[in-house]
Structures are given as structure tokens and as C-alpha cells.
C-alpha positions in Angstrom: -33.5 -21.6 58.8 -35.4 -18.6 57.5 -33.0 -16.3 59.2 -30.0 -18.1 57.7 -31.5 -17.9 54.2 -32.0 -14.1 54.7 -28.4 -13.6 55.8 -27.2 -15.6 52.8 -29.4 -13.6 50.4 -28.3 -10.3 51.8 -24.7 -11.2 51.6 -24.7 -12.7 48.1 -27.3 -10.7 46.3 -27.0 -7.7 44.0 -27.8 -4.1 45.1 -31.5 -4.5 44.1 -31.7 -7.8 46.1 -33.5 -9.5 43.3 -30.7 -11.7 41.9 -27.8 -13.5 43.3 -24.4 -11.9 42.5 -22.1 -14.5 41.0 -19.1 -12.3 41.6 -19.7 -12.3 45.4 -20.3 -16.1 45.4 -17.1 -16.7 43.5 -15.2 -14.3 45.8 -16.4 -16.2 48.9 -15.6 -19.6 47.2 -12.1 -18.4 46.4 -11.5 -17.2 49.9 -12.9 -20.4 51.5 -10.9 -22.6 49.2 -7.7 -20.8 49.9 -8.2 -21.4 53.7 -9.2 -25.0 53.2 -6.2 -25.7 50.9 -3.8 -24.1 53.4 -5.3 -26.3 56.2 -5.0 -29.3 54.0 -1.3 -28.8 53.2 -0.6 -28.3 56.9 -2.6 -31.2 58.5 -2.7 -33.8 55.7 0.6 -33.2 53.9 2.5 -32.3 57.0 4.0 -29.2 55.5 5.1 -26.2 57.5 2.8 -23.2 57.7 4.3 -20.2 56.0 2.5 -17.1 57.3 4.0 -14.8 54.7 2.8 -16.9 51.8 -0.6 -17.4 53.4 -1.0 -13.7 54.2 0.1 -12.6 50.7 -2.4 -15.0 49.1 -5.3 -14.1 51.3 -4.6 -10.3 51.0 -4.5 -10.6 47.2 -7.8 -12.5 47.1 -9.4 -9.9 49.4 -8.0 -7.0 47.4 -9.0 -8.4 44.1 -12.5 -9.4 45.2 -13.1 -6.0 47.0 -11.9 -4.1 44.0 -14.2 -6.2 41.7 -17.2 -5.7 43.9 -16.5 -2.0 44.2 -16.2 -1.5 40.5 -19.3 -3.4 39.9 -21.2 -1.4 42.4 -20.0 1.8 40.7 -21.1 0.4 37.3 -24.6 -0.5 38.7 -25.4 3.0 40.1 -23.8 4.8 37.2 -21.1 6.8 39.1 -18.1 5.2 37.4 -18.0 8.0 34.8 -17.8 10.8 37.4 
């Protein structure tokens, strides 16, 4: 349990590892909810799985979250103005 807590903390904390980063938690929640909702629509609602729509949605979430985390990291270390 201690190892799992350490992995969670390293994944979702800020660069100084003192505080949890809400951006990373929201990013993970958005990605997980997109996967769950896609599974829900296929298995429960019996809809066809459209790989193009799923791939587009997931890639936009990954791009937006990665860009947000990258910009925040640049703001934290002060290199955004260079």
C-alpha cells in the first residue's frame, strides 16, 4: 500500500512534490472517463465502436493535457519568457 501511495504521489504531484497538482488529476480523470464512456456506449447501449471518433477524442485529450502540463511546468521553473 505504501508503494502504491508513492506511485500516486509521484504521478499527480507538482514539481516540488509538496502539493497535489489538480491539472494532472483532472487530466487523468478526463482520460479515464472518456475510456469508460466509450465502453459504456459499446457494451450497455449496444452501439458500434467507431475507432475514428474514439481516436480523435483521446488524441485531443492527450494533446490538450500534455500541452497544459508542459506550459505549467515552464511557468513553474520560469523558462516561459525565454
